[in-house]
Backbone as CSV, one residue per row, in Angstrom:
resi,resn,N_x,N_y,N_z,CA_x,CA_y,CA_z,C_x,C_y,C_z
1,UNK,67.162,99.711,122.096,68.699,98.910,122.617,69.030,100.510,121.486
2,UNK,70.141,101.290,122.064,71.387,102.478,122.016,71.526,102.290,120.600
3,UNK,71.808,103.602,120.119,72.707,103.145,118.608,73.875,102.637,118.502
4,UNK,74.913,101.928,117.594,76.097,102.312,117.729,77.085,103.301,117.157
5,UNK,77.966,103.712,117.546,77.919,104.964,116.618,79.214,104.651,115.904
6,UNK,78.767,104.794,114.467,79.732,104.546,113.489,81.349,104.669,113.801
7,UNK,82.282,105.084,114.790,83.471,104.391,114.794,83.694,103.475,115.522
8,UNK,82.168,103.075,116.639,82.235,101.689,116.847,82.236,100.898,115.837
9,UNK,81.548,100.994,114.763,81.380,100.271,113.926,82.252,99.904,112.790
10,UNK,82.892,100.820,112.714,83.801,100.910,111.978,85.229,99.483,112.971
11,UNK,85.181,99.861,114.137,86.453,99.059,114.997,85.493,97.474,115.178
12,UNK,84.067,97.221,115.055,83.592,96.192,115.044,84.072,95.144,114.163
13,UNK,84.114,96.100,112.305,84.560,95.377,111.456,86.215,94.982,111.383
14,UNK,86.930,95.998,112.169,88.406,95.703,112.076,88.394,93.962,113.025
15,UNK,87.830,94.055,114.376,87.527,93.447,115.018,87.115,91.798,114.344
16,UNK,86.173,91.725,113.815,86.047,90.823,112.904,86.450,89.706,112.470
17,UNK,87.822,91.084,111.716,88.899,89.536,110.744,89.791,88.894,111.405
18,UNK,89.721,88.718,112.483,90.681,88.177,113.514,89.467,87.145,114.647
19,UNK,88.292,87.575,114.638,87.664,87.107,115.933,86.320,86.966,115.495
20,UNK,85.708,85.778,116.284,84.292,85.477,115.751,83.098,86.238,115.819
21,UNK,81.875,86.504,115.282,81.189,87.498,115.950,80.953,87.317,116.741
22,UNK,80.404,86.274,117.917,80.158,86.043,118.955,81.099,86.686,120.304
23,UNK,83.070,86.928,119.535,83.655,87.099,120.773,83.312,88.614,120.359
24,UNK,83.017,88.991,119.027,82.935,90.577,118.896,81.925,91.479,119.915
25,UNK,80.678,90.542,119.901,79.463,90.661,120.408,79.845,91.462,121.795
26,UNK,80.561,89.973,122.860,81.331,90.009,123.874,82.268,91.254,124.054
27,UNK,82.899,91.790,123.257,84.198,92.466,123.826,83.123,93.851,123.985
28,UNK,81.945,94.478,122.963,81.650,95.309,122.212,80.448,95.697,123.092
29,UNK,79.754,94.579,123.943,78.864,94.756,124.802,77.265,94.749,123.372
30,UNK,77.147,94.230,122.964,76.073,94.233,121.802,75.496,92.624,121.712
31,UNK,74.522,92.427,120.843,74.074,91.439,120.423,74.719,90.687,119.166
32,UNK,74.803,89.660,119.328,75.450,89.266,117.831,74.568,89.201,116.389
33,UNK,73.674,89.594,116.883,72.610,89.863,115.655,73.149,90.964,114.916
34,UNK,73.107,92.378,115.998,73.557,93.483,115.869,75.087,93.673,114.936
35,UNK,76.294,92.873,115.145,77.331,92.447,114.949,77.544,92.117,113.248
36,UNK,76.263,90.949,113.285,75.770,90.315,111.983,75.154,91.553,110.807
37,UNK,74.686,92.337,111.379,73.901,93.138,110.799,75.232,94.187,110.077
38,UNK,76.099,94.777,110.720,76.939,95.295,110.565,77.886,95.237,109.667
39,UNK,78.234,93.758,109.827,79.018,93.087,108.664,78.474,92.479,107.759
40,UNK,76.830,92.402,107.385,76.682,92.164,106.212,76.389,93.572,105.417
41,UNK,76.036,94.390,106.318,76.223,96.261,105.667,77.325,96.453,104.731
42,UNK,77.883,96.115,105.674,79.888,96.564,105.148,80.188,95.578,103.675
43,UNK,79.476,94.549,103.778,79.704,93.447,102.842,79.199,93.846,101.506
44,UNK,77.499,93.932,101.962,76.695,94.754,100.548,77.554,95.924,100.093
45,UNK,77.392,97.102,100.956,77.687,97.934,100.382,79.234,98.241,100.043
46,UNK,80.189,97.902,100.647,81.327,98.213,101.009,82.038,99.632,101.437
47,UNK,80.892,99.800,102.237,81.206,101.214,102.529,82.456,101.450,103.559
48,UNK,82.812,102.423,103.492,84.074,102.591,104.076,83.916,103.082,105.753
49,UNK,82.600,104.276,105.676,82.119,104.724,106.615,80.993,104.129,107.062
50,UNK,80.550,104.266,108.214,79.244,102.802,108.589,78.212,104.028,109.326
51,UNK,78.065,104.607,108.592,76.312,105.764,109.080,75.498,105.660,108.907
52,UNK,74.411,105.505,109.077,73.229,105.225,109.703,72.676,105.685,108.096
53,UNK,72.160,104.969,107.364,71.162,105.337,105.817,70.499,106.494,105.988
54,UNK,69.721,106.469,107.362,68.744,107.162,107.432,67.291,106.610,107.021
55,UNK,66.416,107.184,107.664,64.814,106.661,107.453,63.930,107.305,106.225
56,UNK,63.206,106.731,105.706,62.636,107.700,104.257,61.806,108.568,105.013
57,UNK,61.623,109.812,104.442,60.890,111.098,104.955,58.967,110.302,104.846
58,UNK,58.527,110.137,105.482,57.337,110.206,105.167,55.948,110.597,105.734
59,UNK,55.480,111.453,104.779,54.799,112.357,105.617,53.107,112.244,105.660
60,UNK,52.740,112.324,106.710,51.304,111.610,106.938,50.271,112.263,106.256
61,UNK,49.506,111.178,105.467,48.284,111.538,104.423,47.468,112.197,106.041
62,UNK,46.137,113.169,105.364,44.952,113.251,106.211,43.982,113.170,106.110
63,UNK,42.849,112.472,106.325,42.178,111.577,105.653,41.057,112.326,105.743
64,UNK,39.978,112.353,104.955,38.728,112.831,105.669,38.019,112.281,105.855
65,UNK,36.933,112.528,106.913,36.045,111.909,107.293,34.995,112.299,107.272
66,UNK,33.871,112.149,106.904,32.357,112.553,107.005,31.449,112.134,107.919
67,UNK,30.413,112.366,108.680,29.779,111.815,109.192,28.681,111.103,108.259
68,UNK,28.206,110.102,108.758,27.300,108.953,108.042,25.760,109.302,108.367
């Protein structure tokens, strides 16, 4: 599923003030679950910008293998 742009997330939050999550999901053609996650993130962080927090930088560990 494609990422939702931060500008769209802000508009989704604004629409949630007057509409149900199901209605907002239909308007923006996204799943109701995505709308709930956006609302939850907004409520927990109080973030005014809805950017992705990013992913942890995990470097791969090289495993040494030996012949037995």
